[in-house]
C-alpha positions as a Markdown table, in Angstrom:
| # | Residue | x | y | z |
|---|---|---|---|---|
| 1 | Unk | -62.9 | 117.6 | 284.4 |
| 2 | Unk | -66.2 | 117.6 | 286.5 |
| 3 | Unk | -65.9 | 119.3 | 289.8 |
| 4 | Unk | -67.1 | 116.8 | 292.4 |
| 5 | Unk | -67.1 | 117.5 | 296.3 |
| 6 | Unk | -65.0 | 115.2 | 298.4 |
| 7 | Unk | -65.1 | 115.0 | 302.2 |
| 8 | Unk | -62.2 | 113.8 | 304.1 |
| 9 | Unk | -59.6 | 116.7 | 303.1 |
| 10 | Unk | -57.4 | 118.9 | 305.4 |
| 11 | Unk | -57.0 | 122.7 | 304.4 |
| 12 | Unk | -54.3 | 125.1 | 305.9 |
| 13 | Unk | -54.7 | 129.0 | 305.3 |
| 14 | Unk | -51.5 | 130.5 | 304.3 |
| 15 | Unk | -51.7 | 134.2 | 304.2 |
| 16 | Unk | -48.7 | 136.3 | 303.1 |
| 17 | Unk | -45.1 | 135.0 | 301.9 |
| 18 | Unk | -43.7 | 134.8 | 305.2 |
| 19 | Unk | -46.2 | 131.7 | 305.8 |
| 20 | Unk | -46.6 | 130.1 | 302.6 |
| 21 | Unk | -43.1 | 130.1 | 301.1 |
| 22 | Unk | -41.2 | 128.3 | 304.0 |
| 23 | Unk | -44.6 | 125.7 | 304.0 |
| 24 | Unk | -43.9 | 125.0 | 300.4 |
| 25 | Unk | -40.2 | 125.0 | 300.5 |
| 26 | Unk | -40.3 | 122.4 | 303.4 |
| 27 | Unk | -43.0 | 120.3 | 301.4 |
| 28 | Unk | -40.5 | 120.3 | 298.4 |
| 29 | Unk | -37.5 | 119.5 | 300.3 |
| 30 | Unk | -39.5 | 116.6 | 301.8 |
| 31 | Unk | -40.5 | 115.1 | 298.3 |
| 32 | Unk | -39.4 | 111.6 | 298.0 |
| 33 | Unk | -40.9 | 110.5 | 294.7 |
| 34 | Unk | -42.3 | 113.5 | 292.3 |
| 35 | Unk | -43.1 | 117.0 | 292.0 |
| 36 | Unk | -45.5 | 118.5 | 289.6 |
| 37 | Unk | -45.6 | 122.2 | 289.1 |
| 38 | Unk | -47.9 | 124.7 | 287.3 |
| 39 | Unk | -47.0 | 128.3 | 287.1 |
| 40 | Unk | -48.0 | 131.4 | 285.2 |
| 41 | Unk | -45.4 | 133.9 | 286.5 |
| 42 | Unk | -41.7 | 132.9 | 286.8 |
| 43 | Unk | -39.0 | 135.3 | 286.4 |
| 44 | Unk | -35.3 | 135.2 | 287.1 |
| 45 | Unk | -34.0 | 136.9 | 290.2 |
| 46 | Unk | -33.4 | 135.9 | 294.0 |
| 47 | Unk | -36.3 | 134.0 | 294.5 |
| 48 | Unk | -36.2 | 131.8 | 291.1 |
| 49 | Unk | -32.5 | 131.2 | 292.1 |
| 50 | Unk | -33.4 | 129.5 | 295.4 |
| 51 | Unk | -36.5 | 127.8 | 293.7 |
| 52 | Unk | -34.2 | 126.3 | 290.9 |
| 53 | Unk | -31.4 | 125.1 | 293.5 |
| 54 | Unk | -34.2 | 123.7 | 295.4 |
| 55 | Unk | -35.5 | 121.4 | 292.6 |
| 56 | Unk | -31.8 | 120.8 | 291.4 |
| 57 | Unk | -31.4 | 119.2 | 294.8 |
| 58 | Unk | -34.9 | 117.4 | 294.6 |
| 59 | Unk | -33.8 | 115.6 | 291.3 |
| 60 | Unk | -30.3 | 115.0 | 292.7 |
| 61 | Unk | -32.0 | 113.1 | 295.5 |
| 62 | Unk | -34.1 | 111.0 | 292.9 |
| 63 | Unk | -37.4 | 113.0 | 292.8 |
| 64 | Unk | -39.1 | 113.0 | 289.3 |
| 65 | Unk | -40.0 | 116.8 | 288.6 |
| 66 | Unk | -42.3 | 118.0 | 286.0 |
| 67 | Unk | -42.8 | 121.7 | 285.7 |
| 68 | Unk | -45.2 | 123.8 | 283.3 |
| 69 | Unk | -44.8 | 126.9 | 282.9 |
| 70 | Unk | -46.8 | 129.6 | 280.9 |
| 71 | Unk | -45.3 | 130.8 | 277.6 |
| 72 | Unk | -45.8 | 134.4 | 278.2 |
| 73 | Unk | -45.4 | 134.6 | 282.2 |
| 74 | Unk | -42.3 | 132.8 | 281.9 |
| 75 | Unk | -40.7 | 135.1 | 279.4 |
| 76 | Unk | -38.7 | 137.0 | 282.1 |
| 77 | Unk | -37.2 | 133.5 | 283.1 |
| 78 | Unk | -33.5 | 133.8 | 281.6 |
| 79 | Unk | -32.2 | 131.2 | 279.2 |
| 80 | Unk | -29.6 | 130.1 | 281.7 |
| 81 | Unk | -32.1 | 129.4 | 284.2 |
| 82 | Unk | -33.9 | 127.1 | 281.7 |
| 83 | Unk | -31.0 | 125.5 | 281.0 |
| 84 | Unk | -29.9 | 124.8 | 284.2 |
| 85 | Unk | -33.3 | 123.4 | 285.1 |
| 86 | Unk | -33.2 | 120.9 | 282.1 |
| 87 | Unk | -29.5 | 120.0 | 283.0 |
| 88 | Unk | -30.5 | 119.0 | 286.2 |
| 89 | Unk | -33.0 | 116.6 | 284.8 |
| 90 | Unk | -36.4 | 118.6 | 285.4 |
| 91 | Unk | -38.8 | 118.1 | 282.8 |
| 92 | Unk | -39.9 | 121.5 | 281.7 |
| 93 | Unk | -42.6 | 122.5 | 279.3 |
| 94 | Unk | -44.2 | 125.8 | 278.5 |
| 95 | Unk | -47.9 | 126.1 | 277.6 |
| 96 | Unk | -48.9 | 128.1 | 274.6 |
| 97 | Unk | -45.8 | 129.6 | 273.7 |
| 98 | Unk | -46.2 | 133.1 | 271.6 |
| 99 | Unk | -46.4 | 132.2 | 268.0 |
| 100 | Unk | -46.8 | 134.5 | 264.7 |
| 101 | Unk | -49.0 | 132.0 | 262.8 |
| 102 | Unk | -51.9 | 132.1 | 265.2 |
| 103 | Unk | -52.3 | 135.6 | 266.8 |
| 104 | Unk | -55.6 | 135.3 | 268.1 |
| 105 | Unk | -54.5 | 131.7 | 269.8 |
| 106 | Unk | -51.7 | 133.8 | 271.8 |
| 107 | Unk | -54.3 | 135.1 | 274.1 |
| 108 | Unk | -55.1 | 132.1 | 276.0 |
| 109 | Unk | -52.7 | 131.8 | 278.8 |
| 110 | Unk | -52.4 | 129.0 | 281.9 |
| 111 | Unk | -52.9 | 131.4 | 285.0 |
| 112 | Unk | -53.1 | 128.4 | 287.5 |
| 113 | Unk | -50.6 | 128.1 | 290.2 |
| 114 | Unk | -50.1 | 124.7 | 291.6 |
| 115 | Unk | -47.4 | 122.9 | 293.2 |
| 116 | Unk | -48.2 | 118.9 | 294.2 |
| 117 | Unk | -45.6 | 116.9 | 296.4 |
| 118 | Unk | -45.6 | 113.1 | 296.1 |
| 119 | Unk | -49.6 | 113.1 | 294.9 |
| 120 | Unk | -50.4 | 113.8 | 298.7 |
| 121 | Unk | -49.9 | 117.5 | 299.3 |
| 122 | Unk | -50.9 | 120.6 | 297.0 |
| 123 | Unk | -50.5 | 124.2 | 297.2 |
| 124 | Unk | -52.5 | 127.0 | 295.2 |
| 125 | Unk | -53.2 | 130.6 | 295.5 |
| 126 | Unk | -52.0 | 133.4 | 293.5 |
| 127 | Unk | -48.4 | 133.1 | 293.9 |
| 128 | Unk | -45.7 | 133.0 | 291.3 |
| 129 | Unk | -41.7 | 132.9 | 291.2 |
| 130 | Unk | -41.0 | 136.3 | 291.3 |
| 131 | Unk | -39.1 | 138.6 | 293.9 |
| 132 | Unk | -42.2 | 140.6 | 294.6 |
| 133 | Unk | -44.1 | 137.9 | 296.0 |
| 134 | Unk | -41.8 | 137.7 | 298.8 |
| 135 | Unk | -42.5 | 140.8 | 300.7 |
| 136 | Unk | -43.5 | 143.4 | 298.0 |
| 137 | Unk | -47.0 | 141.8 | 297.1 |
| 138 | Unk | -49.7 | 140.6 | 299.5 |
| 139 | Unk | -50.4 | 137.1 | 298.8 |
| 140 | Unk | -52.6 | 134.0 | 300.0 |
| 141 | Unk | -52.2 | 130.3 | 299.6 |
| 142 | Unk | -53.7 | 127.2 | 300.8 |
| 143 | Unk | -52.2 | 124.0 | 301.8 |
| 144 | Unk | -54.4 | 120.8 | 300.8 |
| 145 | Unk | -54.2 | 117.1 | 302.0 |
| 146 | Unk | -56.8 | 114.6 | 301.2 |
| 147 | Unk | -58.8 | 113.1 | 298.1 |
| 148 | Unk | -59.1 | 116.2 | 296.3 |
| 149 | Unk | -55.3 | 116.2 | 295.6 |
| 150 | Unk | -56.0 | 113.7 | 293.2 |
| 151 | Unk | -58.2 | 116.3 | 291.1 |
| 152 | Unk | -55.5 | 118.7 | 291.2 |
| 153 | Unk | -53.3 | 115.9 | 289.7 |
| 154 | Unk | -55.9 | 115.4 | 286.9 |
| 155 | Unk | -56.3 | 118.9 | 286.1 |
| 156 | Unk | -52.5 | 119.1 | 285.7 |
| 157 | Unk | -52.1 | 116.0 | 283.6 |
| 158 | Unk | -54.9 | 117.7 | 281.5 |
| 159 | Unk | -52.9 | 120.8 | 280.5 |
| 160 | Unk | -49.3 | 118.8 | 280.5 |
| 161 | Unk | -50.7 | 116.4 | 277.8 |
| 162 | Unk | -52.2 | 119.3 | 275.8 |
| 163 | Unk | -51.2 | 120.1 | 272.4 |
| 164 | Unk | -50.4 | 123.7 | 273.2 |
| 165 | Unk | -47.9 | 122.6 | 275.5 |
| 166 | Unk | -44.5 | 122.5 | 274.2 |
| 167 | Unk | -40.9 | 120.9 | 275.2 |
| 168 | Unk | -40.3 | 117.6 | 277.4 |
| 169 | Unk | -38.3 | 114.6 | 276.5 |
| 170 | Unk | -41.1 | 112.1 | 276.6 |
| 171 | Unk | -44.9 | 112.5 | 275.4 |
| 172 | Unk | -46.2 | 109.8 | 277.2 |
| 173 | Unk | -49.3 | 110.7 | 278.9 |
| 174 | Unk | -49.5 | 111.3 | 282.7 |
| 175 | Unk | -51.3 | 108.8 | 284.8 |
| 176 | Unk | -51.9 | 110.4 | 288.0 |
| 177 | Unk | -51.3 | 108.6 | 291.0 |
| 178 | Unk | -54.0 | 108.0 | 293.5 |
| 179 | Unk | -53.2 | 109.5 | 297.1 |
| 180 | Unk | -53.7 | 107.3 | 300.1 |
| 181 | Unk | -57.3 | 106.9 | 301.0 |
| 182 | Unk | -58.3 | 108.7 | 304.4 |
| 183 | Unk | -59.5 | 106.7 | 307.3 |
| 184 | Unk | -62.7 | 108.0 | 307.1 |
| 185 | Unk | -64.7 | 110.2 | 304.6 |
| 186 | Unk | -66.4 | 112.0 | 307.5 |
| 187 | Unk | -63.1 | 113.4 | 308.8 |
| 188 | Unk | -62.0 | 116.5 | 307.6 |
| 189 | Unk | -63.4 | 119.3 | 305.3 |
| 190 | Unk | -65.3 | 119.0 | 302.2 |
| 191 | Unk | -63.7 | 120.5 | 299.0 |
| 192 | Unk | -63.5 | 120.4 | 295.2 |
| 193 | Unk | -61.2 | 121.8 | 292.6 |
| 194 | Unk | -63.2 | 124.2 | 290.1 |
| 195 | Unk | -61.5 | 125.3 | 286.9 |
| 196 | Unk | -62.1 | 127.6 | 284.1 |
| 197 | Unk | -60.9 | 127.3 | 280.4 |
| 198 | Unk | -61.7 | 130.7 | 279.1 |
| 199 | Unk | -65.1 | 131.1 | 277.2 |
| 200 | Unk | -65.4 | 127.6 | 276.3 |
| 201 | Unk | -65.8 | 126.0 | 280.1 |
| 202 | Unk | -66.7 | 128.6 | 282.8 |
| 203 | Unk | -67.6 | 126.3 | 285.8 |
| 204 | Unk | -65.7 | 128.7 | 287.9 |
| 205 | Unk | -67.7 | 131.7 | 287.3 |
| 206 | Unk | -71.0 | 129.8 | 287.4 |
| 207 | Unk | -70.0 | 128.5 | 290.8 |
| 208 | Unk | -69.4 | 132.2 | 292.4 |
| 209 | Unk | -72.5 | 133.4 | 290.8 |
| 210 | Unk | -74.5 | 130.6 | 292.3 |
| 211 | Unk | -73.1 | 131.2 | 295.6 |
| 212 | Unk | -73.8 | 134.8 | 295.5 |
| 213 | Unk | -77.5 | 134.0 | 294.6 |
| 214 | Unk | -77.9 | 131.7 | 297.8 |
| 215 | Unk | -75.9 | 133.6 | 300.3 |
| 216 | Unk | -77.6 | 134.1 | 303.3 |
| 217 | Unk | -75.5 | 136.4 | 305.6 |
| 218 | Unk | -72.2 | 137.5 | 303.9 |
| 219 | Unk | -70.3 | 137.6 | 300.6 |
| 220 | Unk | -66.6 | 139.1 | 300.6 |
| 221 | Unk | -64.6 | 139.0 | 297.6 |
| 222 | Unk | -61.2 | 139.8 | 297.4 |
| 223 | Unk | -59.4 | 140.6 | 294.0 |
| 224 | Unk | -56.6 | 142.8 | 292.6 |
| 225 | Unk | -57.8 | 143.5 | 289.4 |
| 226 | Unk | -61.6 | 144.3 | 289.7 |
| 227 | Unk | -63.0 | 144.7 | 286.1 |
| 228 | Unk | -66.1 | 142.5 | 286.7 |
| 229 | Unk | -68.7 | 141.2 | 284.0 |
| 230 | Unk | -71.9 | 142.8 | 283.8 |
| 231 | Unk | -73.7 | 139.9 | 285.4 |
| 232 | Unk | -71.0 | 139.8 | 288.2 |
| 233 | Unk | -71.9 | 143.5 | 289.2 |
| 234 | Unk | -75.5 | 142.8 | 288.9 |
| 235 | Unk | -75.7 | 140.0 | 291.0 |
| 236 | Unk | -73.5 | 142.0 | 293.7 |
| 237 | Unk | -76.0 | 144.5 | 293.7 |
| 238 | Unk | -78.9 | 142.5 | 294.1 |
| 239 | Unk | -77.2 | 140.5 | 296.8 |
| 240 | Unk | -76.7 | 143.6 | 298.7 |
| 241 | Unk | -80.0 | 145.0 | 297.9 |
| 242 | Unk | -81.5 | 141.9 | 299.6 |
| 243 | Unk | -79.7 | 142.5 | 302.8 |
| 244 | Unk | -76.6 | 140.6 | 302.2 |
| 245 | Unk | -73.2 | 141.8 | 303.8 |
| 246 | Unk | -71.5 | 142.3 | 300.5 |
| 247 | Unk | -67.9 | 143.8 | 300.7 |
| 248 | Unk | -65.1 | 144.0 | 298.0 |
| 249 | Unk | -61.4 | 144.0 | 299.1 |
| 250 | Unk | -59.4 | 145.5 | 296.1 |
| 251 | Unk | -56.2 | 147.0 | 295.6 |
| 252 | Unk | -55.4 | 150.3 | 296.3 |
| 253 | Unk | -52.6 | 153.1 | 295.1 |
| 254 | Unk | -50.1 | 150.2 | 295.3 |
| 255 | Unk | -50.7 | 148.5 | 291.8 |
| 256 | Unk | -48.8 | 146.8 | 289.1 |
| 257 | Unk | -51.5 | 147.8 | 286.3 |
| 258 | Unk | -52.8 | 151.0 | 287.7 |
| 259 | Unk | -55.0 | 151.3 | 284.4 |
| 260 | Unk | -56.9 | 148.5 | 285.6 |
| 261 | Unk | -57.7 | 149.9 | 288.9 |
| 262 | Unk | -58.9 | 153.2 | 287.3 |
| 263 | Unk | -61.1 | 151.1 | 284.9 |
| 264 | Unk | -62.8 | 149.2 | 287.6 |
| 265 | Unk | -63.4 | 152.5 | 289.7 |
| 266 | Unk | -65.9 | 153.4 | 287.1 |
| 267 | Unk | -68.2 | 150.8 | 288.6 |
| 268 | Unk | -67.9 | 152.1 | 292.1 |
| 269 | Unk | -70.7 | 154.6 | 292.2 |
| 270 | Unk | -73.8 | 152.0 | 291.3 |
| 271 | Unk | -72.3 | 149.4 | 293.5 |
| 272 | Unk | -72.0 | 151.7 | 296.6 |
| 273 | Unk | -75.7 | 152.8 | 295.7 |
| 274 | Unk | -76.8 | 149.3 | 296.0 |
| 275 | Unk | -75.2 | 149.1 | 299.3 |
| 276 | Unk | -71.9 | 147.1 | 298.4 |
| 277 | Unk | -69.4 | 148.1 | 300.7 |
| 278 | Unk | -65.8 | 148.7 | 299.3 |
| 279 | Unk | -62.4 | 148.7 | 300.6 |
| 280 | Unk | -59.0 | 149.5 | 299.0 |
| 281 | Unk | -56.1 | 147.8 | 300.5 |
| 282 | Unk | -53.2 | 150.4 | 301.4 |
| 283 | Unk | -50.0 | 148.6 | 302.9 |
| 284 | Unk | -48.7 | 147.2 | 299.5 |
| 285 | Unk | -50.4 | 145.6 | 296.1 |
| 286 | Unk | -52.9 | 142.9 | 297.3 |
| 287 | Unk | -52.4 | 140.2 | 294.6 |
| 288 | Unk | -54.5 | 137.8 | 296.6 |
| 289 | Unk | -57.8 | 136.2 | 294.9 |
| 290 | Unk | -60.2 | 134.6 | 297.4 |
| 291 | Unk | -63.8 | 134.9 | 298.9 |
| 292 | Unk | -66.1 | 133.8 | 301.2 |
| 293 | Unk | -69.9 | 133.1 | 301.3 |
| 294 | Unk | -71.4 | 132.2 | 304.6 |
| 295 | Unk | -69.4 | 128.8 | 305.0 |
| 296 | Unk | -67.8 | 128.4 | 301.6 |
| 297 | Unk | -64.7 | 129.5 | 300.4 |
| 298 | Unk | -62.9 | 129.8 | 297.1 |
| 299 | Unk | -59.2 | 130.6 | 297.0 |
| 300 | Unk | -56.7 | 130.2 | 293.9 |
| 301 | Unk | -55.8 | 131.8 | 290.5 |
| 302 | Unk | -59.1 | 133.3 | 289.2 |
| 303 | Unk | -59.4 | 137.3 | 289.6 |
| 304 | Unk | -63.1 | 136.9 | 288.0 |
| 305 | Unk | -62.5 | 139.8 | 285.8 |
| 306 | Unk | -63.2 | 140.0 | 282.1 |
| 307 | Unk | -59.7 | 138.5 | 281.0 |
| 308 | Unk | -59.8 | 135.6 | 283.3 |
| 309 | Unk | -63.2 | 134.3 | 282.2 |
| 310 | Unk | -62.6 | 135.1 | 278.6 |
| 311 | Unk | -59.1 | 133.6 | 278.0 |
| 312 | Unk | -57.0 | 132.1 | 280.8 |
| 313 | Unk | -56.9 | 128.5 | 282.3 |
| 314 | Unk | -57.8 | 128.9 | 285.6 |
| 315 | Unk | -58.3 | 126.9 | 289.1 |
| 316 | Unk | -59.5 | 127.5 | 292.4 |
| 317 | Unk | -59.8 | 125.2 | 295.7 |
| 318 | Unk | -63.5 | 125.3 | 297.0 |
| 319 | Unk | -64.1 | 124.5 | 300.6 |
| 320 | Unk | -67.2 | 123.9 | 302.7 |
| 321 | Unk | -65.9 | 124.1 | 306.3 |
| 322 | Unk | -67.5 | 126.6 | 309.0 |
| 323 | Unk | -64.2 | 126.7 | 310.9 |
| 324 | Unk | -62.0 | 127.4 | 307.8 |
| 325 | Unk | -64.6 | 129.8 | 306.5 |
| 326 | Unk | -64.1 | 131.7 | 310.1 |
| 327 | Unk | -60.8 | 132.0 | 309.8 |
| 328 | Unk | -60.9 | 133.3 | 306.3 |
| 329 | Unk | -63.3 | 135.9 | 307.7 |
| 330 | Unk | -60.7 | 136.9 | 310.1 |
| 331 | Unk | -58.3 | 137.4 | 307.4 |
| 332 | Unk | -60.7 | 139.6 | 305.7 |
| 333 | Unk | -61.5 | 141.5 | 308.8 |
| 334 | Unk | -57.4 | 142.3 | 309.4 |
| 335 | Unk | -57.4 | 143.4 | 305.9 |
| 336 | Unk | -60.4 | 145.8 | 306.0 |
| 337 | Unk | -59.0 | 147.3 | 309.0 |
| 338 | Unk | -55.5 | 148.0 | 307.1 |
| 339 | Unk | -57.6 | 149.5 | 304.0 |
| 340 | Unk | -59.4 | 152.6 | 303.1 |
| 341 | Unk | -63.2 | 152.4 | 302.9 |
| 342 | Unk | -64.7 | 154.3 | 300.0 |
| 343 | Unk | -67.6 | 156.5 | 301.2 |
| 344 | Unk | -70.5 | 157.0 | 298.7 |
| 345 | Unk | -71.0 | 160.5 | 299.4 |
| 346 | Unk | -67.4 | 161.2 | 299.1 |
| 347 | Unk | -67.3 | 159.4 | 295.9 |
| 348 | Unk | -69.8 | 161.3 | 294.3 |
| 349 | Unk | -67.7 | 164.4 | 294.8 |
| 350 | Unk | -64.5 | 163.0 | 293.3 |
| 351 | Unk | -62.7 | 165.6 | 291.1 |
| 352 | Unk | -63.3 | 165.7 | 287.4 |
| 353 | Unk | -59.7 | 164.4 | 286.7 |
| 354 | Unk | -60.6 | 161.2 | 288.6 |
| 355 | Unk | -63.7 | 160.8 | 286.5 |
| 356 | Unk | -61.9 | 161.2 | 283.0 |
| 357 | Unk | -59.4 | 158.6 | 284.1 |
| 358 | Unk | -61.8 | 156.1 | 284.7 |
| 359 | Unk | -63.8 | 156.9 | 281.5 |
| 360 | Unk | -60.2 | 156.7 | 279.3 |
| 361 | Unk | -59.3 | 153.4 | 281.0 |
| 362 | Unk | -62.7 | 152.0 | 281.0 |
| 363 | Unk | -63.0 | 152.9 | 277.5 |
| 364 | Unk | -59.8 | 151.3 | 276.7 |
| 365 | Unk | -60.5 | 148.3 | 278.7 |
| 366 | Unk | -63.9 | 147.4 | 277.1 |
| 367 | Unk | -62.4 | 147.9 | 273.7 |
| 368 | Unk | -59.8 | 145.1 | 274.5 |
| 369 | Unk | -62.4 | 142.7 | 276.0 |
| 370 | Unk | -65.0 | 143.7 | 273.4 |
| 371 | Unk | -67.6 | 143.6 | 276.1 |
| 372 | Unk | -69.0 | 147.2 | 276.3 |
């Protein structure tokens, strides 16, 4: 799907679960006609119980609910919960379930996160239906209204109709309903949906690289799994050398995959030398994925790491709006204040066991991605 900029949109930044869960739940509870939901992670637990109950209530009042989960990311969803959803009338499908007949094909995952309500409101970010997202992990989402919602619906329909998607009562192709046109395309912010489909379609990566190369003042990037490609590392370093304020907000000691953190730390030295500022978030695990370059913001599912770009279906909401960018910058500043800044001189003096750990996990990661 071609990424097209559209005006007349409204975007609301929703940092932390205490902001986006109530907003999303209220929108779902107010749905009148249809709910489209696409998620990577969903596991049985307290949050899943409340979510399933909310969807059951939606179907009971006549809402058509379509839910698409990744075949691997949903493996923690108990059979009883799947049965409850289907018994209630939710049309449930799974993207690319594991198969022993095509082992290589199992690597492609649907990592997108999307909730669309009545074709009028959309939510995206890095969230999943897992208990950790309630208060143990730091997450950020965005609420979307306006013409760009239709592009999210088209993206959903493409995967829903994919041959890799299994389940569902009907195989009729989806025809997304256009949201109401705004009073004026000049009112509201510009936005576009940018997506990626592994190595075959990398518009999401090219868009970030383009923004880094043209940034004039700042480039701040938050990602929980910092194992960047060589081209991204070079661009970050080059931007810092030409005087751009380049900062990375990364996960600290609280991490769901510590090995990935260690693998990424092997790049700290050269980035710090180039002038890139690196912050490791301290309060808890920061799972959010968002960035700001001058007045441009990108927020969504993509970690901008090897795995996301090589194998995953990803999607971000891009926004061009000075007020929204300023709000995101303020969020960054609050998170920088809650982080440990990595000092270049201290990093050079790190102990030998830290260097061994970086080498060991870095070697494993490079082997897994085949991008040494």
